[in-house]
C-alpha positions in Angstrom: -0.2 -0.3 -0.3 1.4 3.5 -1.2 0.2 6.9 0.6 -0.6 9.7 -1.7 -0.8 13.4 -1.8 -4.4 14.9 -2.2 -2.4 18.1 -4.0 0.1 16.4 -6.5 -0.1 12.9 -6.3 3.1 12.3 -4.5 3.3 8.7 -3.7 5.3 7.3 -0.3 5.5 4.8 1.8 3.5 4.1 4.7 6.3 5.3 6.9 7.3 8.3 5.4 3.5 9.3 5.5 3.0 8.7 9.5 6.7 10.9 10.0 5.7 13.5 7.4 2.1 13.9 8.8 1.5 16.6 5.9 3.1 15.7 2.2 5.8 18.2 0.7 3.4 20.0 -1.7 1.3 20.8 1.2 -1.3 18.1 0.9 -2.6 15.7 3.2 -1.4 11.8 2.7 -4.6 9.0 1.5 -4.4 6.1 1.2 -3.6 5.1 -2.8 -7.1 2.9 -2.9 -9.2 2.1 0.1 -9.5 -1.4 0.1 -12.9 -3.4 -0.2 -14.5 -5.9 2.1 -17.0 -7.9 1.8 -19.1 -7.6 5.8 -18.8 -11.2 5.8 -15.4 -11.5 6.3 -15.6 -9.7 9.7 -18.8 -11.8 11.2 -17.4 -13.8 13.4 -14.8 -11.1 14.8 -16.1 -9.8 18.2 -12.7 -8.8 19.5 -12.2 -5.4 18.9 -8.6 -5.6 18.8 -8.6 -8.8 16.8 -10.9 -7.2 14.4 -8.9 -3.8 14.3 -5.1 -5.2 13.6 -7.4 -7.4 10.6 -8.8 -4.0 9.3 -5.6 -2.1 9.6 -3.6 -5.0 8.1 -5.2 -3.9 4.9 -3.6 -0.8 4.7 -0.2 -1.8 5.9 0.9 -4.4 3.5 4.5 -4.7 3.0 5.6 -2.0 5.1 7.6 -2.7 8.3 4.2 -2.3 10.3 3.2 -5.3 8.5 5.0 -7.5 10.9 4.7 -5.1 14.0 0.7 -4.3 13.5 0.2 -7.3 15.7 1.7 -5.3 18.9 1.0 -2.1 17.8 -2.7 -2.5 18.2 -2.5 -5.0 21.2 -0.5 -2.0 23.3 -2.5 0.9 21.7 -5.8 -0.2 21.3 -6.2 -1.6 25.0 -9.3 0.1 26.4 -13.5 -0.7 25.5 -15.4 0.4 23.2 -18.8 0.5 24.5 -22.4 0.4 22.0 -24.4 1.3 24.4 -28.4 0.7 23.3 -30.9 3.6 24.1 -33.9 1.8 21.9 -36.9 2.4 22.7 -40.6 2.4 21.6 -39.2 0.3 18.8 -36.9 2.9 17.5 -33.1 1.2 17.6 -30.7 3.9 18.9 -27.4 3.2 20.5 -24.5 5.7 21.4 -20.8 4.5 21.1 -19.2 5.7 23.8 -15.5 6.5 23.0 -14.3 8.0 25.7 -12.8 4.7 28.2 -9.1 5.4 26.9 -6.4 6.7 29.5 -7.6 10.8 28.7 -11.5 10.1 28.4 -11.8 11.0 24.9 -12.2 9.7 21.6 -8.5 10.7 20.7 -6.9 8.3 22.8 -7.3 6.0 20.3 -5.5 7.8 17.0 -2.7 9.3 19.4 -1.8 5.7 20.8 -2.0 3.8 17.5 0.3 7.0 16.0 2.7 6.9 19.0 3.1 2.7 18.9 3.7 2.5 15.4 5.9 5.5 15.5 7.9 3.8 17.7 8.1 0.4 16.3 9.2 2.6 13.0 12.2 3.6 15.1 13.3 0.8 16.2 14.2 -0.6 13.0 16.2 2.3 12.2 19.8 1.9 13.1 20.8 5.5 14.5 17.2 7.4 14.7 16.8 10.7 15.2 14.7 12.7 18.1 11.7 13.4 16.8 9.5 16.8 17.9 5.9 16.1 17.8 4.1 19.1 17.1 0.2 19.3 17.5 -2.4 22.0 18.0 -5.3 21.7 20.4 -8.9 22.7 20.4 -8.9 20.5 23.9 -9.1 16.8 23.5 -6.2 16.3 21.2 -3.3 17.9 23.3 -3.4 15.4 26.2 -4.1 12.3 24.2 -0.9 13.3 22.3 1.0 14.0 25.6 0.0 11.0 27.1 0.8 8.4 24.3 3.7 10.0 23.5 5.3 10.7 27.5 8.4 9.1 28.2 9.2 7.7 24.9 12.7 7.6 24.1 13.4 9.7 20.7 9.9 11.7 20.8 9.5 15.7 22.1 6.2 17.0 22.4 5.3 20.3 22.0 1.4 21.0 22.4 -0.2 24.4 21.2 -3.7 25.0 22.7 -5.6 28.3 22.6 -5.1 30.1 25.9 -8.4 30.8 27.8 -10.5 28.4 25.1 -10.3 24.8 26.9 -11.8 24.1 30.0 -10.2 24.0 33.1 -9.6 20.2 33.4 -8.5 20.1 29.8 -5.9 22.3 30.3 -4.8 20.8 33.2 -4.6 17.2 30.7 -2.7 19.6 28.5 0.1 21.1 31.1 0.4 18.3 33.8 3.2 16.4 31.9 6.8 17.6 31.9 9.7 15.3 31.1 9.6 15.6 27.3 6.6 17.3 26.9 6.0 21.5 26.3 2.8 22.8 27.0 2.0 26.1 25.2 -0.4 28.5 25.3 -0.9 30.4 22.3 -2.6 34.1 22.9 -5.7 33.7 20.1 -7.4 30.9 18.5 -7.2 27.1 17.7 -6.9 28.5 14.1 -3.7 30.4 15.2 -2.3 27.2 16.8 -3.1 25.1 13.6 -1.7 28.1 11.4 1.6 28.1 13.2 1.9 24.2 13.0 1.5 24.6 9.1 3.9 27.2 8.9 6.5 24.8 11.1 6.3 22.4 8.4 6.5 24.6 5.5 9.7 26.3 6.7 10.8 23.0 8.5 14.5 24.5 7.4 13.8 27.2 10.2 14.4 24.5 12.8 17.8 23.5 13.0 18.2 19.8 14.0 14.9 19.2 14.4 12.6 16.6 12.7 8.9 17.9 13.1 6.4 15.4 12.6 2.6 16.2 13.1 0.1 14.3 15.2 -3.1 16.4 14.4 -5.5 14.3 13.0 -4.0 15.7 9.2 -1.5 12.5 10.1 -3.0 9.2 8.5 -1.8 7.8 11.1 -4.0 9.4 13.5 -6.7 8.8 11.2 -7.3 5.9 10.2 -7.2 4.0 13.6 -10.5 6.1 14.5 -12.1 4.0 11.1 -11.7 0.8 13.2 -14.5 1.7 15.7 -17.0 2.8 13.2 -16.4 -0.4 11.1 -16.2 -2.8 14.7 -19.5 -1.1 15.5 -21.9 -1.1 12.4 -20.4 -4.6 11.8 -21.7 -5.8 15.3 -24.9 -4.4 15.3 -25.4 -6.0 11.3 -24.3 -9.2 12.1 -27.0 -8.8 15.3 -29.9 -7.6 13.3 -29.0 -7.0 9.9 -29.4 -3.2 9.8 -27.0 -1.2 9.0 -25.9 2.2 11.2 -26.1 5.8 10.1 -23.8 7.6 12.3 -24.2 10.8 14.1 -20.2 12.8 14.7 -19.4 15.6 16.5 -17.9 17.4 14.2 -14.6 20.0 14.3 -11.4 19.7 11.9 -13.4 16.8 10.5 -11.2 14.1 11.0 -13.2 11.6 13.1 -16.0 12.6 10.4 -13.7 11.4 7.3 -12.6 8.6 9.5 -16.3 7.2 9.2 -16.3 7.6 5.7 -13.3 5.5 5.1 -15.0 2.6 7.2 -18.1 3.2 4.9 -16.1 3.1 1.4 -14.7 -0.2 2.7 -17.7 -1.2 2.5 -18.5 -1.8 6.2 -22.5 -1.9 7.0 -22.8 1.9 7.4 -25.8 3.8 5.6 -25.6 7.9 6.3 -23.3 10.0 7.9 -24.6 13.4 9.6 -22.1 16.2 11.0 -23.1 17.5 14.3 -21.2 20.9 14.5 -21.8 24.1 17.2 -21.8 27.5 16.3 -19.2 27.5 14.0 -21.0 27.1 10.4 -18.2 26.6 7.5 -19.3 22.8 7.1 -23.3 23.3 7.2 -22.9 26.6 5.7 -20.7 25.4 2.5 -23.4 21.9 2.4 -26.0 24.8 1.9 -24.5 26.9 -0.7 -21.9 25.3 -2.4 -19.4 27.6 -1.3 -16.3 26.6 0.9 -15.7 29.8 2.8 -13.1 29.1 6.3 -13.6 32.1 8.7 -12.5 33.1 12.1 -13.4 30.5 14.9 -15.9 31.4 17.3 -15.7 30.0 21.0 -18.5 27.8 21.8 -19.5 25.7 24.8 -18.3 22.8 22.6 -14.6 23.8 22.5 -13.0 20.9 21.0 -15.3 21.3 17.9 -14.4 25.2 18.0 -12.8 25.0 14.1 -13.1 27.5 11.6 -11.2 25.8 8.9 -11.7 22.2 9.1 -8.3 20.9 7.4 -9.8 17.7 6.4 -12.4 18.5 4.3 -9.1 18.6 2.3 -9.6 14.8 2.2 -13.3 15.3 1.3 -12.6 17.2 -1.8 -10.3 14.7 -3.0 -12.3 11.9 -2.8 -15.4 13.3 -4.3 -15.1 14.6 -8.7 -16.8 17.5 -7.5 -18.5 19.7 -4.9 -21.7 18.7 -5.6 -21.3 15.0 -5.3 -19.6 15.8 -1.9 -23.3 18.1 -0.8 -25.1 15.1 -2.1 -23.7 12.8 0.4 -22.9 14.7 3.4 -25.5 16.3 6.2 -24.7 18.1 8.8 -26.6 20.6 11.2 -25.2 23.5 13.1 -26.7 23.9 17.1 -26.3 26.5 19.4 -24.9 27.2 22.9 -28.4 27.6 24.0 -29.1 24.3 22.0 -26.4 22.6 23.8 -26.9 23.5 26.8 -30.9 22.7 27.0 -29.9 19.2 25.3 -27.3 18.2 28.3 -30.3 19.3 30.6 -32.7 17.7 29.3 -30.7 14.4 28.8 -29.9 14.0 32.2 -33.4 14.7 33.3 -35.5 12.7 30.6 -33.1 9.9 30.0 -30.3 9.7 32.9 -27.5 10.6 30.0 -24.8 12.1 30.9 -23.1 14.0 28.1 -20.5 16.4 27.4 -21.5 19.4 25.4 -19.9 17.8 22.0 -22.2 14.5 22.6 -25.1 17.2 23.4 -24.7 18.4 19.6 -25.1 14.7 18.3 -28.1 14.1 20.7 -29.8 17.4 19.2 -29.3 16.4 15.3 -30.6 12.7 16.6 -33.8 14.2 18.6 -34.7 16.6 15.3 -34.7 14.0 13.3 -38.4 13.2 12.1 -40.3 10.2 13.8 -40.2 8.5 10.4 -36.6 8.5 9.9 -36.1 7.5 13.3 -37.9 4.1 12.7 -36.3 3.8 9.1 -33.0 2.1 10.2 -30.5 1.8 12.6 -28.5 5.3 14.5 -25.8 5.5 16.4 -24.8 9.2 18.4 -20.7 9.1 18.8 -19.9 10.1 22.6 -16.4 11.4 22.3 -15.5 12.7 25.4 -16.5 12.0 29.4 -18.4 14.6 30.6 -16.6 15.1 33.5 -14.2 16.6 31.7 -16.4 19.7 31.2 -17.7 19.9 34.8 -17.5 23.7 34.3 -20.7 23.6 32.0 -22.2 20.6 32.9 -22.8 20.3 36.6 -24.4 24.1 36.5 -26.5 23.0 34.1 -27.6 19.7 35.9 -27.5 21.0 39.1 -25.1 17.6 40.1 -21.5 16.5 40.6 -20.0 14.1 38.0 -17.8 11.4 39.1 -14.5 11.8 37.6 -13.3 9.0 36.3 -10.1 7.1 37.9 -7.7 7.8 35.5 -8.6 11.5 34.5 -8.4 11.8 38.6 -5.1 10.2 38.6 -4.0 13.0 36.0 -5.5 16.1 37.7 -3.6 15.2 41.0 -0.5 16.0 38.9 1.0 19.8 38.9 1.1 21.4 35.7 2.8 24.2 33.7 3.0 25.8 30.5 4.5 28.9 28.7 2.7 31.5 26.9 3.4 33.2 23.7 1.8 35.0 20.7 1.0 33.3 17.6 4.1 34.2 15.8 6.8 31.4 14.6 9.6 33.1 15.4 8.3 32.9 18.9 7.0 28.9 18.2 10.8 28.4 17.0 12.4 29.7 20.4 10.2 27.4 22.6 11.0 24.0 20.0 14.7 24.8 20.2 14.6 25.2 24.1 12.4 21.2 24.1 
C-alpha cells in the first residue's frame, strides 16, 4: 500500500506518510486505494482488537508495520469501545462511547496508535533521530498525544492550545506531563495554533537539528485507527440485527468524520453520516451554498469543535469529483450554545444520560430527526468525551457533581505548567529549540 498526496499525487511509503504528517506539496496523505471488504469476512470477529488488527492490516501490507501491527494494536487499542443501547418504543438507537481510554476522549485511539506505530518504525532504524511531535489542539487532542508519547525515548512533544479557550480540566490534561512534553498557550484561537503548525512544517529549514512531525488528525497514522470503531460497531450491529448503521458525529476538524467515511467506503454496513457542528458553521454553510468559505473561529461551549477552517475537508474534496457530489452525500446540523445547554439538561432529566457538550450536539441532531427517519434504520450517536472533562459547563446545568473516571482523576492530581506566546512562528521556534 502506497500513500498519495491530495495535491500533486506524490506517492510515499506508509512510514514516510506517518512521519511526515503533511506531504511536501502541502497536501494530506491518503491511501492510494481504499481497500474493499465483504462484511461477512468480519462477521465472526467480535473482539475489537482482533477486528482492528485485521482491518488495519489491509493498509499496511509490505511495510515495516506489517509484522509489527499486532503488537502495535495490542498496545495502543487496549481499552473498551462500548456501544450502549438507548432503544425505546421500537426505535433502534445506540450511543458509541469512545471515552474509555486514558484521557477520557476519542482522541486516545488515534494518538496511541500513532505513538506506538512511530516507535515500532524507529526501532527498525540504525541511528534514529529525535523527533519533535508538534500538535495543535482545541481541547482533547493535546492531552491524548501528550499521554501517548510521554516518556517515550526519541520523542519530544510540543502541544499548542488557545489560551483561555479550553476547559480547566482539559487545560490540566494538556499541561501536567513535563519530562519530554512542553505545553504552549497561544494568545489566540485554535485556528492560530493550527496555522502555526502548518507554518512550521512549510518552513522546516528554520528548525535546526529538529525533525518535526504532526500528530493532528491530518496525520494518516492517527486517522486510520479511528475508522476501526465505526467499522467494528456497525459490523457488530449488522451481525445481530441485519441493519446498517447511520452515525451522527460531533465534528470539528473533520478527522473523526472522515474516518467514518473511510469505513463506509471499505464496505462496512454504514448508511448515512451526519455531522453535528456547533455555531462554527463553515461545514453546514458549504453544504447549503456550495461555497467553501473558512472563517475565524467562534468560541462555544463545545470548545473541542471550535474550528473555522477544518483541515480534513481537503480529504473530502480529494475523494469526490466535484462539490455537488460531496454535497449530495453529506449532511450537517449546526447547534447553538443555548441548544447545547438545553440538550445536556434534557438528556439528564428525561433519559438519565450524562453527556459532554460535544455529545450533546449529536444528541440534538438525532432528536431533531423526523419520527419516520428514526424508525427507518439504526442510528448511532457518537459520544466523544467523558462529561467530567467539562464539569464547569455540565455540572451547573444538571445541578449535580459528576464522578471523575479514575485515570482522569490521577492526572488531575499532577502539577501543571506551560509557557505563553503570541501566535508568531519566531516565538514558536524558540520554544521548540529549547525543548
